[in-house]
N, CA, C and O atoms as CSV, one atom per row, in Angstrom:
chain,resi,resn,atom,element,x,y,z
A,1,UNK,N,N,1.034,-1.107,-0.224
A,1,UNK,CA,C,0.182,0.156,0.193
A,1,UNK,C,C,1.143,1.302,0.148
A,1,UNK,O,O,2.253,1.411,0.669
A,2,UNK,N,N,0.328,2.287,-0.737
A,2,UNK,CA,C,1.559,3.591,-0.653
A,2,UNK,C,C,0.517,4.464,-0.329
A,2,UNK,O,O,-0.651,4.323,-0.692
A,3,UNK,N,N,0.930,5.311,0.317
A,3,UNK,CA,C,0.341,6.403,0.986
A,3,UNK,C,C,1.185,7.919,0.132
A,3,UNK,O,O,2.352,8.304,0.204
A,4,UNK,N,N,0.172,8.391,-0.520
A,4,UNK,CA,C,0.832,9.613,-0.918
A,4,UNK,C,C,-0.314,11.067,-0.523
A,4,UNK,O,O,-1.099,11.636,-1.282
A,5,UNK,N,N,-0.098,11.263,0.535
A,5,UNK,CA,C,-0.675,12.432,1.577
A,5,UNK,C,C,0.107,13.648,1.471
A,5,UNK,O,O,1.063,13.942,2.189
A,6,UNK,N,N,-0.529,14.552,0.212
A,6,UNK,CA,C,0.373,15.717,-0.147
A,6,UNK,C,C,0.669,16.760,0.701
A,6,UNK,O,O,1.642,17.439,0.373
A,7,UNK,N,N,0.102,17.050,1.670
A,7,UNK,CA,C,0.363,18.350,2.572
A,7,UNK,C,C,-0.097,18.059,3.509
A,7,UNK,O,O,-1.057,18.812,3.673
A,8,UNK,N,N,0.006,17.179,4.544
A,8,UNK,CA,C,-0.334,16.934,5.684
A,8,UNK,C,C,-0.091,18.289,6.707
A,8,UNK,O,O,0.960,18.896,6.912
A,9,UNK,N,N,-1.245,18.495,7.184
A,9,UNK,CA,C,-1.442,19.509,7.957
A,9,UNK,C,C,-0.823,20.962,7.506
A,9,UNK,O,O,-0.275,21.699,8.326
A,10,UNK,N,N,-0.949,21.256,6.286
A,10,UNK,CA,C,-0.510,22.401,5.833
A,10,UNK,C,C,-1.314,23.064,4.477
A,10,UNK,O,O,-2.066,22.432,3.736
A,11,UNK,N,N,-0.996,24.332,4.369
A,11,UNK,CA,C,-1.730,24.441,3.150
A,11,UNK,C,C,-1.159,23.689,1.757
A,11,UNK,O,O,0.013,23.370,1.560
A,12,UNK,N,N,-2.060,23.530,1.029
A,12,UNK,CA,C,-1.835,22.656,-0.226
A,12,UNK,C,C,-3.055,23.268,-1.470
A,12,UNK,O,O,-3.972,24.088,-1.433
A,13,UNK,N,N,-2.534,22.467,-2.404
A,13,UNK,CA,C,-4.094,23.237,-3.735
A,13,UNK,C,C,-5.148,22.713,-3.110
A,13,UNK,O,O,-5.393,21.512,-3.223
A,14,UNK,N,N,-6.050,23.685,-2.235
A,14,UNK,CA,C,-6.779,23.487,-2.215
A,14,UNK,C,C,-7.162,22.529,-1.333
A,14,UNK,O,O,-8.315,22.123,-1.479
A,15,UNK,N,N,-6.577,22.100,-0.541
A,15,UNK,CA,C,-6.960,20.975,0.200
A,15,UNK,C,C,-7.364,21.196,1.515
A,15,UNK,O,O,-6.918,22.248,1.972
A,16,UNK,N,N,-8.139,20.479,2.354
A,16,UNK,CA,C,-8.514,20.820,3.881
A,16,UNK,C,C,-7.558,20.195,4.624
A,16,UNK,O,O,-7.060,19.123,4.279
A,17,UNK,N,N,-7.189,20.935,5.873
A,17,UNK,CA,C,-6.054,20.543,6.649
A,17,UNK,C,C,-6.203,20.978,7.861
A,17,UNK,O,O,-6.908,21.974,8.022
A,18,UNK,N,N,-5.670,20.435,8.830
A,18,UNK,CA,C,-5.980,20.953,10.534
A,18,UNK,C,C,-4.488,20.388,10.982
A,18,UNK,O,O,-3.659,19.632,10.476
A,19,UNK,N,N,-4.568,20.992,11.937
A,19,UNK,CA,C,-3.312,21.084,13.084
A,19,UNK,C,C,-3.333,19.943,13.689
A,19,UNK,O,O,-2.373,19.853,14.455
A,20,UNK,N,N,-4.172,18.796,13.689
A,20,UNK,CA,C,-4.102,17.320,14.197
A,20,UNK,C,C,-3.804,16.886,13.094
A,20,UNK,O,O,-3.600,15.713,13.405
A,21,UNK,N,N,-3.595,16.947,11.875
A,21,UNK,CA,C,-2.753,15.947,10.871
A,21,UNK,C,C,-1.572,15.503,11.346
A,21,UNK,O,O,-1.348,14.296,11.246
A,22,UNK,N,N,-0.812,16.166,11.810
A,22,UNK,CA,C,0.894,15.844,12.196
A,22,UNK,C,C,0.555,14.222,12.640
A,22,UNK,O,O,1.018,13.210,12.113
A,23,UNK,N,N,-0.311,14.303,13.668
A,23,UNK,CA,C,-0.740,13.100,14.502
A,23,UNK,C,C,-2.026,12.373,14.151
A,23,UNK,O,O,-2.663,11.655,14.922
A,24,UNK,N,N,-2.285,12.614,13.054
A,24,UNK,CA,C,-3.243,11.727,12.266
A,24,UNK,C,C,-2.613,10.645,11.014
A,24,UNK,O,O,-3.001,9.537,10.643
A,25,UNK,N,N,-1.410,11.568,10.544
A,25,UNK,CA,C,-0.750,10.864,9.458
A,25,UNK,C,C,0.262,9.804,10.407
A,25,UNK,O,O,0.636,8.762,9.869
A,26,UNK,N,N,0.718,10.131,11.934
A,26,UNK,CA,C,1.287,8.861,12.426
A,26,UNK,C,C,0.537,7.686,12.467
A,26,UNK,O,O,0.846,6.539,12.142
A,27,UNK,N,N,-0.554,8.175,12.942
A,27,UNK,CA,C,-1.463,7.260,13.305
A,27,UNK,C,C,-2.181,6.059,11.991
A,27,UNK,O,O,-2.356,4.847,12.118
A,28,UNK,N,N,-2.450,6.868,10.886
A,28,UNK,CA,C,-2.673,6.143,10.049
A,28,UNK,C,C,-1.315,4.825,9.512
A,28,UNK,O,O,-1.554,3.654,9.213
A,29,UNK,N,N,-0.170,5.390,9.530
A,29,UNK,CA,C,0.605,4.516,9.451
A,29,UNK,C,C,1.195,3.452,10.380
A,29,UNK,O,O,1.974,2.538,10.112
A,30,UNK,N,N,0.641,3.795,11.517
A,30,UNK,CA,C,0.522,2.590,12.667
A,30,UNK,C,C,-0.410,1.776,12.850
A,30,UNK,O,O,-0.398,0.689,13.430
A,31,UNK,N,N,-1.429,2.456,12.217
A,31,UNK,CA,C,-2.769,1.257,12.710
A,31,UNK,C,C,-2.608,0.353,11.037
A,31,UNK,O,O,-2.784,-0.864,10.984
A,32,UNK,N,N,-2.215,1.280,9.638
A,32,UNK,CA,C,-2.248,0.359,8.811
A,32,UNK,C,C,-1.036,-0.818,8.881
A,32,UNK,O,O,-1.392,-1.971,8.641
A,33,UNK,N,N,0.245,-0.591,9.169
A,33,UNK,CA,C,1.160,-1.464,9.869
A,33,UNK,C,C,0.310,-2.650,10.461
A,33,UNK,O,O,0.143,-3.714,9.867
A,34,UNK,N,N,-0.137,-2.387,11.532
A,34,UNK,CA,C,-0.521,-3.271,12.221
A,34,UNK,C,C,-1.647,-3.963,11.707
A,34,UNK,O,O,-1.583,-5.191,11.664
A,35,UNK,N,N,-2.776,-3.321,11.269
A,35,UNK,CA,C,-3.908,-4.395,10.371
A,35,UNK,C,C,-2.872,-5.510,9.311
A,35,UNK,O,O,-2.715,-6.729,9.387
A,36,UNK,N,N,-2.318,-4.540,8.392
A,36,UNK,CA,C,-1.597,-5.350,7.455
A,36,UNK,C,C,-0.769,-6.714,8.251
A,36,UNK,O,O,-1.015,-7.887,7.970
A,37,UNK,N,N,0.208,-6.290,9.248
A,37,UNK,CA,C,0.804,-7.331,9.548
A,37,UNK,C,C,-0.163,-8.475,10.155
A,37,UNK,O,O,0.131,-9.660,10.001
A,38,UNK,N,N,-1.248,-8.105,10.803
A,38,UNK,CA,C,-2.215,-9.128,11.019
A,38,UNK,C,C,-2.582,-10.142,10.266
A,38,UNK,O,O,-2.447,-11.354,10.432
A,39,UNK,N,N,-3.253,-9.277,9.079
A,39,UNK,CA,C,-3.874,-9.863,7.755
A,39,UNK,C,C,-2.577,-10.944,7.130
A,39,UNK,O,O,-2.806,-12.078,6.711
A,40,UNK,N,N,-1.230,-10.316,7.179
A,40,UNK,CA,C,-0.322,-11.494,6.836
A,40,UNK,C,C,-0.235,-12.673,7.487
A,40,UNK,O,O,-0.036,-13.675,6.801
A,41,UNK,N,N,-0.365,-12.802,8.922
A,41,UNK,CA,C,-0.188,-13.749,9.695
A,41,UNK,C,C,-1.649,-15.113,9.192
A,41,UNK,O,O,-1.790,-16.326,9.349
A,42,UNK,N,N,-2.242,-14.287,8.725
A,42,UNK,CA,C,-3.764,-15.334,8.262
A,42,UNK,C,C,-3.232,-15.741,6.743
A,42,UNK,O,O,-3.227,-16.934,6.440
A,43,UNK,N,N,-2.840,-14.863,5.905
A,43,UNK,CA,C,-2.474,-15.390,4.566
A,43,UNK,C,C,-1.335,-15.735,4.433
A,43,UNK,O,O,-1.137,-16.221,3.320
A,44,UNK,N,N,-0.170,-15.697,5.300
A,44,UNK,CA,C,1.144,-15.888,4.909
A,44,UNK,C,C,1.884,-15.425,3.830
A,44,UNK,O,O,2.682,-15.888,3.014
A,45,UNK,N,N,1.059,-13.743,4.239
A,45,UNK,CA,C,1.911,-12.980,2.863
A,45,UNK,C,C,2.604,-11.790,4.212
A,45,UNK,O,O,2.401,-11.652,5.418
A,46,UNK,N,N,3.452,-11.136,3.214
A,46,UNK,CA,C,3.968,-9.794,3.285
A,46,UNK,C,C,3.655,-8.872,2.599
A,46,UNK,O,O,3.813,-8.857,1.378
A,47,UNK,N,N,3.087,-7.813,3.369
A,47,UNK,CA,C,2.443,-6.995,2.982
A,47,UNK,C,C,3.152,-5.463,2.944
A,47,UNK,O,O,3.570,-4.880,3.944
A,48,UNK,N,N,3.183,-5.060,1.869
A,48,UNK,CA,C,4.177,-3.478,2.323
A,48,UNK,C,C,3.414,-2.525,2.719
A,48,UNK,O,O,2.190,-2.633,2.792
A,49,UNK,N,N,4.223,-1.248,3.086
A,49,UNK,CA,C,3.954,-0.116,3.346
A,49,UNK,C,C,4.630,0.862,2.810
A,49,UNK,O,O,5.796,1.002,3.180
A,50,UNK,N,N,4.157,1.640,1.959
A,50,UNK,CA,C,5.062,2.692,1.083
A,50,UNK,C,C,4.822,4.217,1.532
A,50,UNK,O,O,3.940,4.317,2.385
A,51,UNK,N,N,5.377,5.339,1.167
A,51,UNK,CA,C,4.921,6.508,0.942
A,51,UNK,C,C,5.824,7.478,0.535
A,51,UNK,O,O,7.005,7.623,0.849
A,52,UNK,N,N,4.991,8.233,-0.334
A,52,UNK,CA,C,5.528,9.240,-1.507
A,52,UNK,C,C,5.444,10.565,-0.233
A,52,UNK,O,O,4.389,10.872,0.321
A,53,UNK,N,N,6.614,11.138,0.017
A,53,UNK,CA,C,6.444,12.356,0.717
A,53,UNK,C,C,7.595,13.477,0.477
A,53,UNK,O,O,8.747,13.125,0.224
A,54,UNK,N,N,7.233,14.815,0.569
A,54,UNK,CA,C,7.694,16.040,0.224
A,54,UNK,C,C,8.913,16.036,0.240
A,54,UNK,O,O,9.071,14.972,0.841
A,55,UNK,N,N,10.168,16.493,-0.003
A,55,UNK,CA,C,11.198,16.906,-0.093
A,55,UNK,C,C,11.532,18.237,0.668
A,55,UNK,O,O,12.704,18.406,1.005
A,56,UNK,N,N,11.012,18.770,0.834
A,56,UNK,CA,C,10.827,20.027,1.773
A,56,UNK,C,C,10.815,20.125,3.560
A,56,UNK,O,O,9.908,19.644,4.239
A,57,UNK,N,N,11.795,20.715,4.022
A,57,UNK,CA,C,11.856,20.843,5.562
A,57,UNK,C,C,10.097,21.390,6.205
A,57,UNK,O,O,9.649,21.254,7.343
A,58,UNK,N,N,9.591,21.862,5.277
A,58,UNK,CA,C,8.167,22.068,5.994
A,58,UNK,C,C,7.220,20.972,5.969
A,58,UNK,O,O,6.309,20.908,6.795
A,59,UNK,N,N,7.447,19.815,4.754
A,59,UNK,CA,C,6.954,18.295,4.769
A,59,UNK,C,C,7.393,17.588,6.377
A,59,UNK,O,O,6.773,16.818,7.111
A,60,UNK,N,N,8.368,18.065,6.471
A,60,UNK,CA,C,9.078,17.196,7.700
A,60,UNK,C,C,8.630,17.864,9.228
A,60,UNK,O,O,8.368,17.203,10.233
A,61,UNK,N,N,8.621,19.099,9.130
A,61,UNK,CA,C,8.050,19.898,10.274
A,61,UNK,C,C,6.611,19.377,10.575
A,61,UNK,O,O,6.415,18.817,11.653
A,62,UNK,N,N,5.298,19.573,9.423
A,62,UNK,CA,C,4.143,18.857,9.949
A,62,UNK,C,C,3.943,17.565,9.811
A,62,UNK,O,O,2.783,17.170,9.920
A,63,UNK,N,N,5.207,16.419,9.492
A,63,UNK,CA,C,5.059,15.466,10.107
A,63,UNK,C,C,5.596,14.711,11.199
A,63,UNK,O,O,6.214,15.432,11.982
A,64,UNK,N,N,5.563,13.293,11.568
A,64,UNK,CA,C,6.380,13.231,12.663
A,64,UNK,C,C,7.183,11.458,11.916
A,64,UNK,O,O,6.941,10.299,12.254
A,65,UNK,N,N,8.188,12.034,10.794
A,65,UNK,CA,C,8.784,10.950,9.926
A,65,UNK,C,C,9.773,10.150,11.125
A,65,UNK,O,O,10.106,8.986,10.903
A,66,UNK,N,N,10.045,10.570,11.902
A,66,UNK,CA,C,10.992,10.071,12.887
A,66,UNK,C,C,10.071,8.832,13.525
A,66,UNK,O,O,10.602,7.872,14.083
A,67,UNK,N,N,8.607,8.974,13.371
A,67,UNK,CA,C,7.792,8.453,14.238
A,67,UNK,C,C,7.195,6.843,12.934
A,67,UNK,O,O,7.227,5.637,13.176
A,68,UNK,N,N,6.777,7.497,11.779
A,68,UNK,CA,C,6.395,7.089,11.021
A,68,UNK,C,C,7.211,6.253,10.247
A,68,UNK,O,O,6.632,5.405,9.568
A,69,UNK,N,N,8.754,6.329,10.195
A,69,UNK,CA,C,9.352,5.416,9.321
A,69,UNK,C,C,9.681,4.092,9.862
A,69,UNK,O,O,10.433,3.270,9.339
A,70,UNK,N,N,9.019,3.970,10.998
A,70,UNK,CA,C,9.296,2.426,11.764
A,70,UNK,C,C,8.095,1.621,11.358
A,70,UNK,O,O,8.036,0.402,11.523
A,71,UNK,N,N,6.965,2.476,10.723
A,71,UNK,CA,C,5.812,1.722,9.999
A,71,UNK,C,C,5.795,1.520,8.603
A,71,UNK,O,O,4.732,1.312,8.019
A,72,UNK,N,N,6.785,1.560,8.068
A,72,UNK,CA,C,7.133,1.914,6.820
A,72,UNK,C,C,8.322,0.659,5.873
A,72,UNK,O,O,9.495,0.670,6.247
A,73,UNK,N,N,8.084,0.063,5.176
A,73,UNK,CA,C,9.236,-0.610,4.191
A,73,UNK,C,C,9.954,0.324,3.506
A,73,UNK,O,O,11.171,0.138,3.499
A,74,UNK,N,N,9.383,1.620,2.722
A,74,UNK,CA,C,10.069,2.370,2.274
A,74,UNK,C,C,9.553,3.648,2.047
A,74,UNK,O,O,8.340,3.833,1.960
A,75,UNK,N,N,10.550,4.736,1.923
A,75,UNK,CA,C,9.833,6.049,1.795
A,75,UNK,C,C,10.172,6.718,0.343
A,75,UNK,O,O,11.355,6.450,0.134
A,76,UNK,N,N,9.814,7.233,-0.403
A,76,UNK,CA,C,9.677,7.780,-1.364
A,76,UNK,C,C,9.981,9.247,-1.602
A,76,UNK,O,O,8.987,9.920,-1.874
A,77,UNK,N,N,11.332,9.995,-1.551
A,77,UNK,CA,C,10.798,11.057,-1.567
A,77,UNK,C,C,10.588,11.995,-3.121
A,77,UNK,O,O,11.386,11.805,-4.040
A,78,UNK,N,N,9.748,12.724,-3.224
A,78,UNK,CA,C,9.127,13.312,-4.344
A,78,UNK,C,C,10.260,14.921,-4.679
A,78,UNK,O,O,10.158,16.000,-4.094
A,79,UNK,N,N,11.042,14.632,-5.545
A,79,UNK,CA,C,12.007,15.359,-5.950
A,79,UNK,C,C,12.097,16.556,-7.391
A,79,UNK,O,O,13.049,17.103,-7.948
A,80,UNK,N,N,10.598,16.595,-7.608
A,80,UNK,CA,C,10.650,17.149,-9.179
A,80,UNK,C,C,10.125,18.434,-8.556
A,80,UNK,O,O,9.996,19.276,-9.445
A,81,UNK,N,N,9.731,18.959,-7.216
A,81,UNK,CA,C,9.371,20.262,-6.960
A,81,UNK,C,C,10.459,21.026,-6.082
A,81,UNK,O,O,10.331,21.988,-5.323
A,82,UNK,N,N,11.640,20.226,-6.464
A,82,UNK,CA,C,13.008,21.170,-5.545
A,82,UNK,C,C,13.353,22.419,-6.391
A,82,UNK,O,O,13.066,22.597,-7.575
A,83,UNK,N,N,13.844,23.029,-5.783
A,83,UNK,CA,C,14.243,24.580,-6.099
A,83,UNK,C,C,15.268,25.162,-5.574
A,83,UNK,O,O,15.536,24.932,-4.395
A,84,UNK,N,N,16.001,25.977,-6.289
A,84,UNK,CA,C,17.082,26.402,-5.373
A,84,UNK,C,C,18.058,27.484,-6.272
A,84,UNK,O,O,17.773,28.105,-7.296
A,85,UNK,N,N,19.092,27.465,-5.620
A,85,UNK,CA,C,20.222,28.680,-6.523
A,85,UNK,C,C,20.955,27.901,-7.357
A,85,UNK,O,O,21.664,28.525,-8.145
A,86,UNK,N,N,20.994,26.574,-7.418
A,86,UNK,CA,C,22.091,25.700,-8.472
A,86,UNK,C,C,21.634,25.617,-9.626
A,86,UNK,O,O,22.272,25.035,-10.502
């Protein structure tokens, strides 16, 4: 399962957001990992949890990636919107 929550807890392209999205983002991964691991015990299968994340400091500040990473198998950084003086 790949989760692509574009703008958790922050303004995005006309999306709804709330301050508690930071914790809800973590809860989503915790619950998904738990449920897929439970299902895997029944089906004798491995279910992967991945996510696509923004490559900005704002994205990090509005999530708990230090906690989320323990519930994911892969984290893909979306790097196509990076900009700078280079």
